[in-house]
Each structure stands twice: as structure tokens, then as C-alpha cells.
LUMDREN-596627 format. One record per residue (C-alpha): residue in three letters; residue number from 1; x, z, y. Coordinates in Angstrom, 3 decimals. Layout:
N
<node residu="ALA" num="NUM" east="X" up="Z" north="Y"/>
...
***
This chain:
257
<node residu="UNK" num="1" east="69.745" up="97.291" north="101.446"/>
<node residu="UNK" num="2" east="72.955" up="96.228" north="99.688"/>
<node residu="UNK" num="3" east="75.307" up="98.419" north="97.678"/>
<node residu="UNK" num="4" east="78.927" up="97.316" north="98.038"/>
<node residu="UNK" num="5" east="82.144" up="98.575" north="96.459"/>
<node residu="UNK" num="6" east="85.038" up="98.263" north="98.924"/>
<node residu="UNK" num="7" east="88.633" up="98.778" north="97.814"/>
<node residu="UNK" num="8" east="91.907" up="99.087" north="99.714"/>
<node residu="UNK" num="9" east="94.855" up="98.220" north="97.491"/>
<node residu="UNK" num="10" east="98.512" up="97.904" north="98.458"/>
<node residu="UNK" num="11" east="99.705" up="96.031" north="95.362"/>
<node residu="UNK" num="12" east="103.408" up="96.394" north="96.178"/>
<node residu="UNK" num="13" east="105.331" up="93.174" north="96.604"/>
<node residu="UNK" num="14" east="107.206" up="91.689" north="93.623"/>
<node residu="UNK" num="15" east="110.675" up="93.295" north="93.661"/>
<node residu="UNK" num="16" east="113.207" up="93.134" north="90.834"/>
<node residu="UNK" num="17" east="114.548" up="96.494" north="91.995"/>
<node residu="UNK" num="18" east="111.309" up="98.123" north="90.834"/>
<node residu="UNK" num="19" east="112.437" up="97.588" north="87.244"/>
<node residu="UNK" num="20" east="109.643" up="98.345" north="84.809"/>
<node residu="UNK" num="21" east="107.223" up="98.594" north="87.747"/>
<node residu="UNK" num="22" east="107.898" up="95.184" north="89.260"/>
<node residu="UNK" num="23" east="104.666" up="93.273" north="89.811"/>
<node residu="UNK" num="24" east="105.249" up="90.803" north="86.966"/>
<node residu="UNK" num="25" east="105.096" up="93.761" north="84.567"/>
<node residu="UNK" num="26" east="102.091" up="95.386" north="86.256"/>
<node residu="UNK" num="27" east="99.816" up="92.401" north="86.720"/>
<node residu="UNK" num="28" east="97.999" up="92.561" north="83.357"/>
<node residu="UNK" num="29" east="97.323" up="96.268" north="83.917"/>
<node residu="UNK" num="30" east="96.011" up="95.522" north="87.415"/>
<node residu="UNK" num="31" east="93.734" up="92.742" north="86.150"/>
<node residu="UNK" num="32" east="92.292" up="94.973" north="83.415"/>
<node residu="UNK" num="33" east="91.483" up="97.786" north="85.834"/>
<node residu="UNK" num="34" east="89.965" up="95.489" north="88.454"/>
<node residu="UNK" num="35" east="87.771" up="93.937" north="85.757"/>
<node residu="UNK" num="36" east="86.636" up="97.432" north="84.785"/>
<node residu="UNK" num="37" east="86.138" up="98.794" north="88.309"/>
<node residu="UNK" num="38" east="84.547" up="95.590" north="89.641"/>
<node residu="UNK" num="39" east="85.098" up="96.126" north="93.380"/>
<node residu="UNK" num="40" east="83.032" up="93.692" north="95.444"/>
<node residu="UNK" num="41" east="85.584" up="93.362" north="98.250"/>
<node residu="UNK" num="42" east="89.306" up="94.166" north="98.095"/>
<node residu="UNK" num="43" east="91.574" up="94.545" north="101.101"/>
<node residu="UNK" num="44" east="94.970" up="93.690" north="99.571"/>
<node residu="UNK" num="45" east="98.329" up="94.373" north="101.211"/>
<node residu="UNK" num="46" east="101.856" up="93.127" north="100.400"/>
<node residu="UNK" num="47" east="100.615" up="89.963" north="98.686"/>
<node residu="UNK" num="48" east="103.488" up="87.545" north="98.179"/>
<node residu="UNK" num="49" east="102.578" up="83.919" north="97.288"/>
<node residu="UNK" num="50" east="103.220" up="84.546" north="93.576"/>
<node residu="UNK" num="51" east="100.732" up="87.434" north="93.723"/>
<node residu="UNK" num="52" east="98.183" up="85.515" north="95.794"/>
<node residu="UNK" num="53" east="98.264" up="82.649" north="93.271"/>
<node residu="UNK" num="54" east="97.970" up="85.068" north="90.355"/>
<node residu="UNK" num="55" east="94.874" up="86.715" north="91.837"/>
<node residu="UNK" num="56" east="93.210" up="83.336" north="92.362"/>
<node residu="UNK" num="57" east="94.084" up="82.100" north="88.879"/>
<node residu="UNK" num="58" east="93.454" up="85.283" north="86.894"/>
<node residu="UNK" num="59" east="90.423" up="86.858" north="88.565"/>
<node residu="UNK" num="60" east="88.344" up="83.739" north="88.966"/>
<node residu="UNK" num="61" east="85.239" up="85.640" north="90.023"/>
<node residu="UNK" num="62" east="87.005" up="86.404" north="93.318"/>
<node residu="UNK" num="63" east="87.765" up="84.146" north="96.263"/>
<node residu="UNK" num="64" east="90.924" up="85.106" north="98.173"/>
<node residu="UNK" num="65" east="91.455" up="84.417" north="101.890"/>
<node residu="UNK" num="66" east="94.344" up="85.146" north="104.230"/>
<node residu="UNK" num="67" east="97.677" up="83.704" north="105.359"/>
<node residu="UNK" num="68" east="101.277" up="84.826" north="105.050"/>
<node residu="UNK" num="69" east="102.846" up="86.642" north="107.989"/>
<node residu="UNK" num="70" east="105.884" up="84.360" north="108.389"/>
<node residu="UNK" num="71" east="106.463" up="81.565" north="110.895"/>
<node residu="UNK" num="72" east="105.438" up="79.011" north="108.263"/>
<node residu="UNK" num="73" east="102.472" up="81.146" north="107.110"/>
<node residu="UNK" num="74" east="104.638" up="82.221" north="104.176"/>
<node residu="UNK" num="75" east="105.894" up="85.613" north="103.003"/>
<node residu="UNK" num="76" east="103.532" up="88.568" north="102.534"/>
<node residu="UNK" num="77" east="99.815" up="88.181" north="103.140"/>
<node residu="UNK" num="78" east="97.251" up="90.832" north="103.994"/>
<node residu="UNK" num="79" east="94.403" up="89.102" north="102.224"/>
<node residu="UNK" num="80" east="90.790" up="89.820" north="101.369"/>
<node residu="UNK" num="81" east="89.321" up="89.087" north="97.953"/>
<node residu="UNK" num="82" east="85.550" up="88.999" north="97.563"/>
<node residu="UNK" num="83" east="83.198" up="88.269" north="94.671"/>
<node residu="UNK" num="84" east="81.998" up="84.687" north="94.723"/>
<node residu="UNK" num="85" east="78.661" up="85.553" north="93.140"/>
<node residu="UNK" num="86" east="77.752" up="88.254" north="95.651"/>
<node residu="UNK" num="87" east="78.690" up="86.951" north="99.118"/>
<node residu="UNK" num="88" east="78.626" up="83.970" north="101.400"/>
<node residu="UNK" num="89" east="81.770" up="83.664" north="103.533"/>
<node residu="UNK" num="90" east="80.580" up="83.189" north="107.123"/>
<node residu="UNK" num="91" east="83.982" up="83.307" north="108.854"/>
<node residu="UNK" num="92" east="87.582" up="84.366" north="108.366"/>
<node residu="UNK" num="93" east="90.631" up="84.733" north="110.589"/>
<node residu="UNK" num="94" east="94.214" up="85.958" north="110.271"/>
<node residu="UNK" num="95" east="95.948" up="87.085" north="113.467"/>
<node residu="UNK" num="96" east="99.328" up="88.582" north="114.259"/>
<node residu="UNK" num="97" east="99.631" up="92.098" north="115.623"/>
<node residu="UNK" num="98" east="101.584" up="91.177" north="118.714"/>
<node residu="UNK" num="99" east="101.170" up="90.030" north="122.317"/>
<node residu="UNK" num="100" east="100.727" up="86.514" north="120.888"/>
<node residu="UNK" num="101" east="98.205" up="86.955" north="118.067"/>
<node residu="UNK" num="102" east="98.144" up="83.270" north="117.139"/>
<node residu="UNK" num="103" east="101.894" up="82.729" north="117.138"/>
<node residu="UNK" num="104" east="102.943" up="82.913" north="113.469"/>
<node residu="UNK" num="105" east="105.760" up="85.356" north="112.886"/>
<node residu="UNK" num="106" east="105.298" up="87.154" north="116.217"/>
<node residu="UNK" num="107" east="105.644" up="90.913" north="116.524"/>
<node residu="UNK" num="108" east="105.785" up="93.698" north="119.080"/>
<node residu="UNK" num="109" east="109.155" up="94.604" north="120.538"/>
<node residu="UNK" num="110" east="110.322" up="98.194" north="120.952"/>
<node residu="UNK" num="111" east="110.307" up="100.340" north="117.836"/>
<node residu="UNK" num="112" east="108.618" up="97.837" north="115.503"/>
<node residu="UNK" num="113" east="110.587" up="96.791" north="112.436"/>
<node residu="UNK" num="114" east="111.730" up="93.211" north="111.918"/>
<node residu="UNK" num="115" east="108.575" up="92.585" north="109.856"/>
<node residu="UNK" num="116" east="105.720" up="90.691" north="111.518"/>
<node residu="UNK" num="117" east="102.408" up="92.458" north="110.973"/>
<node residu="UNK" num="118" east="99.006" up="90.832" north="110.525"/>
<node residu="UNK" num="119" east="95.313" up="91.510" north="110.084"/>
<node residu="UNK" num="120" east="92.783" up="89.403" north="108.175"/>
<node residu="UNK" num="121" east="89.115" up="89.512" north="109.147"/>
<node residu="UNK" num="122" east="86.144" up="88.241" north="107.170"/>
<node residu="UNK" num="123" east="82.447" up="88.072" north="107.935"/>
<node residu="UNK" num="124" east="80.579" up="88.272" north="104.650"/>
<node residu="UNK" num="125" east="76.864" up="87.978" north="104.017"/>
<node residu="UNK" num="126" east="75.574" up="89.537" north="100.809"/>
<node residu="UNK" num="127" east="73.190" up="87.213" north="99.006"/>
<node residu="UNK" num="128" east="70.584" up="89.971" north="99.207"/>
<node residu="UNK" num="129" east="71.304" up="91.421" north="102.652"/>
<node residu="UNK" num="130" east="72.630" up="91.242" north="106.192"/>
<node residu="UNK" num="131" east="76.219" up="90.303" north="107.153"/>
<node residu="UNK" num="132" east="79.105" up="92.674" north="107.839"/>
<node residu="UNK" num="133" east="82.682" up="92.300" north="109.030"/>
<node residu="UNK" num="134" east="85.755" up="93.653" north="107.294"/>
<node residu="UNK" num="135" east="89.252" up="93.877" north="108.792"/>
<node residu="UNK" num="136" east="92.199" up="94.358" north="106.451"/>
<node residu="UNK" num="137" east="95.426" up="95.548" north="108.077"/>
<node residu="UNK" num="138" east="98.958" up="96.678" north="107.246"/>
<node residu="UNK" num="139" east="100.613" up="98.410" north="110.184"/>
<node residu="UNK" num="140" east="104.349" up="98.770" north="110.698"/>
<node residu="UNK" num="141" east="106.329" up="101.078" north="108.415"/>
<node residu="UNK" num="142" east="108.932" up="102.012" north="111.059"/>
<node residu="UNK" num="143" east="107.511" up="102.104" north="114.568"/>
<node residu="UNK" num="144" east="105.294" up="105.040" north="115.527"/>
<node residu="UNK" num="145" east="104.428" up="103.409" north="118.854"/>
<node residu="UNK" num="146" east="104.166" up="99.963" north="117.302"/>
<node residu="UNK" num="147" east="101.469" up="101.314" north="114.974"/>
<node residu="UNK" num="148" east="99.475" up="102.592" north="117.952"/>
<node residu="UNK" num="149" east="99.786" up="99.196" north="119.667"/>
<node residu="UNK" num="150" east="98.636" up="97.491" north="116.473"/>
<node residu="UNK" num="151" east="95.623" up="99.774" north="116.057"/>
<node residu="UNK" num="152" east="94.626" up="99.346" north="119.692"/>
<node residu="UNK" num="153" east="94.839" up="95.580" north="119.247"/>
<node residu="UNK" num="154" east="92.622" up="95.827" north="116.165"/>
<node residu="UNK" num="155" east="90.031" up="97.882" north="118.055"/>
<node residu="UNK" num="156" east="90.074" up="95.441" north="120.970"/>
<node residu="UNK" num="157" east="89.485" up="92.597" north="118.521"/>
<node residu="UNK" num="158" east="86.562" up="94.442" north="116.937"/>
<node residu="UNK" num="159" east="85.014" up="94.913" north="120.398"/>
<node residu="UNK" num="160" east="85.529" up="91.217" north="121.159"/>
<node residu="UNK" num="161" east="83.888" up="90.178" north="117.889"/>
<node residu="UNK" num="162" east="80.978" up="92.558" north="118.527"/>
<node residu="UNK" num="163" east="80.058" up="90.450" north="121.547"/>
<node residu="UNK" num="164" east="79.700" up="87.374" north="119.356"/>
<node residu="UNK" num="165" east="77.858" up="88.965" north="116.439"/>
<node residu="UNK" num="166" east="77.036" up="92.662" north="116.124"/>
<node residu="UNK" num="167" east="77.319" up="93.707" north="112.498"/>
<node residu="UNK" num="168" east="78.428" up="96.772" north="110.542"/>
<node residu="UNK" num="169" east="82.244" up="96.964" north="110.479"/>
<node residu="UNK" num="170" east="84.675" up="98.180" north="107.822"/>
<node residu="UNK" num="171" east="88.454" up="98.491" north="108.062"/>
<node residu="UNK" num="172" east="90.725" up="98.696" north="105.025"/>
<node residu="UNK" num="173" east="94.454" up="99.097" north="105.095"/>
<node residu="UNK" num="174" east="97.811" up="100.678" north="104.639"/>
<node residu="UNK" num="175" east="98.337" up="102.303" north="108.031"/>
<node residu="UNK" num="176" east="101.736" up="103.801" north="107.138"/>
<node residu="UNK" num="177" east="100.607" up="106.976" north="108.904"/>
<node residu="UNK" num="178" east="99.000" up="110.287" north="108.015"/>
<node residu="UNK" num="179" east="95.607" up="111.650" north="109.144"/>
<node residu="UNK" num="180" east="97.173" up="113.855" north="111.857"/>
<node residu="UNK" num="181" east="99.079" up="110.947" north="113.460"/>
<node residu="UNK" num="182" east="98.302" up="109.354" north="116.823"/>
<node residu="UNK" num="183" east="97.647" up="106.087" north="115.014"/>
<node residu="UNK" num="184" east="94.826" up="107.501" north="112.887"/>
<node residu="UNK" num="185" east="93.473" up="109.688" north="115.693"/>
<node residu="UNK" num="186" east="93.196" up="106.510" north="117.780"/>
<node residu="UNK" num="187" east="91.019" up="104.975" north="115.066"/>
<node residu="UNK" num="188" east="88.808" up="108.040" north="114.717"/>
<node residu="UNK" num="189" east="88.379" up="108.687" north="118.443"/>
<node residu="UNK" num="190" east="87.557" up="105.097" north="119.382"/>
<node residu="UNK" num="191" east="84.263" up="104.595" north="121.198"/>
<node residu="UNK" num="192" east="83.225" up="108.228" north="120.928"/>
<node residu="UNK" num="193" east="83.971" up="108.477" north="117.216"/>
<node residu="UNK" num="194" east="82.537" up="105.180" north="116.009"/>
<node residu="UNK" num="195" east="84.552" up="105.189" north="112.767"/>
<node residu="UNK" num="196" east="84.918" up="107.665" north="109.939"/>
<node residu="UNK" num="197" east="87.430" up="107.776" north="107.088"/>
<node residu="UNK" num="198" east="85.322" up="107.374" north="103.951"/>
<node residu="UNK" num="199" east="88.172" up="108.568" north="101.720"/>
<node residu="UNK" num="200" east="89.241" up="111.511" north="103.872"/>
<node residu="UNK" num="201" east="89.570" up="113.692" north="100.773"/>
<node residu="UNK" num="202" east="91.698" up="111.208" north="98.805"/>
<node residu="UNK" num="203" east="94.883" up="113.232" north="99.094"/>
<node residu="UNK" num="204" east="98.167" up="111.450" north="98.510"/>
<node residu="UNK" num="205" east="97.927" up="107.664" north="98.181"/>
<node residu="UNK" num="206" east="101.601" up="106.619" north="98.444"/>
<node residu="UNK" num="207" east="103.646" up="107.939" north="95.532"/>
<node residu="UNK" num="208" east="106.604" up="105.518" north="95.081"/>
<node residu="UNK" num="209" east="105.851" up="105.007" north="91.373"/>
<node residu="UNK" num="210" east="105.568" up="108.733" north="90.790"/>
<node residu="UNK" num="211" east="108.822" up="109.702" north="92.506"/>
<node residu="UNK" num="212" east="107.191" up="111.037" north="95.696"/>
<node residu="UNK" num="213" east="104.845" up="113.999" north="95.440"/>
<node residu="UNK" num="214" east="103.529" up="115.164" north="98.791"/>
<node residu="UNK" num="215" east="100.001" up="115.515" north="100.151"/>
<node residu="UNK" num="216" east="101.372" up="114.063" north="103.397"/>
<node residu="UNK" num="217" east="101.526" up="110.781" north="101.511"/>
<node residu="UNK" num="218" east="97.981" up="109.782" north="102.468"/>
<node residu="UNK" num="219" east="98.489" up="106.503" north="104.343"/>
<node residu="UNK" num="220" east="95.710" up="104.269" north="102.901"/>
<node residu="UNK" num="221" east="92.229" up="104.223" north="104.425"/>
<node residu="UNK" num="222" east="88.746" up="102.765" north="104.322"/>
<node residu="UNK" num="223" east="87.054" up="103.193" north="107.699"/>
<node residu="UNK" num="224" east="83.347" up="102.640" north="108.251"/>
<node residu="UNK" num="225" east="80.912" up="103.103" north="111.083"/>
<node residu="UNK" num="226" east="79.913" up="106.741" north="111.488"/>
<node residu="UNK" num="227" east="76.638" up="107.259" north="109.672"/>
<node residu="UNK" num="228" east="77.325" up="104.701" north="106.949"/>
<node residu="UNK" num="229" east="75.773" up="105.876" north="103.700"/>
<node residu="UNK" num="230" east="78.628" up="106.471" north="101.271"/>
<node residu="UNK" num="231" east="77.436" up="106.799" north="97.672"/>
<node residu="UNK" num="232" east="80.778" up="107.720" north="96.137"/>
<node residu="UNK" num="233" east="84.543" up="107.364" north="96.536"/>
<node residu="UNK" num="234" east="87.331" up="107.074" north="94.012"/>
<node residu="UNK" num="235" east="91.118" up="107.263" north="93.949"/>
<node residu="UNK" num="236" east="92.476" up="105.193" north="91.064"/>
<node residu="UNK" num="237" east="95.427" up="107.139" north="89.675"/>
<node residu="UNK" num="238" east="95.758" up="105.337" north="86.342"/>
<node residu="UNK" num="239" east="99.109" up="104.802" north="84.688"/>
<node residu="UNK" num="240" east="100.428" up="103.909" north="81.248"/>
<node residu="UNK" num="241" east="103.431" up="106.088" north="80.596"/>
<node residu="UNK" num="242" east="105.758" up="105.273" north="83.476"/>
<node residu="UNK" num="243" east="103.921" up="102.035" north="84.376"/>
<node residu="UNK" num="244" east="101.737" up="102.333" north="87.486"/>
<node residu="UNK" num="245" east="99.224" up="99.985" north="89.085"/>
<node residu="UNK" num="246" east="101.350" up="100.086" north="92.260"/>
<node residu="UNK" num="247" east="103.439" up="102.463" north="94.342"/>
<node residu="UNK" num="248" east="100.138" up="103.277" north="96.107"/>
<node residu="UNK" num="249" east="96.948" up="104.554" north="94.513"/>
<node residu="UNK" num="250" east="94.107" up="102.126" north="95.232"/>
<node residu="UNK" num="251" east="91.098" up="103.761" north="96.894"/>
<node residu="UNK" num="252" east="87.488" up="102.648" north="96.638"/>
<node residu="UNK" num="253" east="84.212" up="103.530" north="98.335"/>
<node residu="UNK" num="254" east="80.704" up="102.460" north="97.339"/>
<node residu="UNK" num="255" east="78.502" up="102.134" north="100.394"/>
<node residu="UNK" num="256" east="74.986" up="101.097" north="101.250"/>
<node residu="UNK" num="257" east="74.343" up="98.852" north="104.222"/>
***
């Protein structure tokens, strides 16, 4: 058996308009907390190249995988960081949430925003246990129906990967939707209720640097196979005065597989 700490963390892209809370001001705070919390695997969203490079250079105990969502594999990445000393990387893949999953920059038409959306998958093998797969996703912030298309594509990909290698599956991400939405219900009802939300009691996760207070702000999730032993969960609400880790609270679950 392996005990693994899994985190979902929307780090909020570097934006000068965030003032005091722009990433360049938050990064030391983030590094300190990650060094204290020691998650084994982190599903990161909104990772611009400057942030991706910082994570690789600053937190050297982690390996970071994933590609940017743009046509030239630039712009924001939805990457996965994992501890080098704890896992072997068996496989990784980044695909676009669209009708053409391997066309960089592609997106669904209809109500989706102009932003391409992606998912990064890793197969990791703990040095003391059996492999598992983790999918890290960031669904569209505008399109209600686009989000459902994106989640259905994710579930179809999980089913396809199951045929190649059946392992436990975890999904981290910013789904930009609340627990009562069709998007999240689609996740929870898949395959007779295969997945459960490990952090179902997290409450609000999106807070816009403290300017948005609403329990309906739960949009970040860690899904696991129903029956997964969850040892504990945590919502990281730390701040220093008006400086936050992000405009989302990171969430973390310790599981046994």
C-alpha cells in the first residue's frame, strides 16, 4: 500500500492587474507552503511559462510535465508536478479538449470561450507500489455546454486508457462549475458512480483574492474511484495580510492505494 498526497492548485496566471497579488509577489509564499505541505503530486492550472520555469527551478524535488495550450504549445499549461524521489514516470500526454485533441490550439465551437482547453495525463508508479493514472484538467470558464463536452471527452479518454492498462484513476482540476451543475453530475454519475469527490466538504475554493465570498464558489475538485481510502483532506486557506497563495484555495487529499 502507498500513501499519496494529491493536490489541486489553480495558481492564477501572472497578471499585473492583480497588484499585490500578482504571481511574482506570491511565489515565495507558495514555495514556502508547498515545502511545508509536501504534496506528492500537484495538478496545477493556469501555469504560464514564467510560472512553469519557476516551479522547475525553485522546487527541485519536483518534476513538472505538461504543454502550453496555444498553437505553438505556448501560453497557459495545465501541468502535473510529482516528487522525483517517490515516483517513476511511466507515461504522460497532453491533449486538447476539442474534436481534434492533438491539434494544438483547437477548441470546441458553440458556447466555449476563445481559450483552448487542455488536459494533462500522467501514469505514475510509486517506488513502493502499483501504478495509477492522474488527469489534470481546466474546463472552460464561459461555456456551460462546452464544459459538459470537455468532461465527456475526459471520461471517454479514461475509458480508452483503461483498455491499455487498468489502474486506479484520479482527476484533479478547476472545473469552473459547482457541485449541482450538469458538468459535475456527469463526472459523478459516470459508469454507475465510478468517481467520488474526495473534497466534497471543502466549501468555497474560488475567492478572487478575498473579494468573493460565496459557498457557491466551490469549483476545484479531486476525484477518485469510489471506495478509495481517503485518510484526510485539507483546504489551504493561508494568507499573509492581503497576500494570498492564489485566487483559489488549493485543496489536498491524502489517499491510500
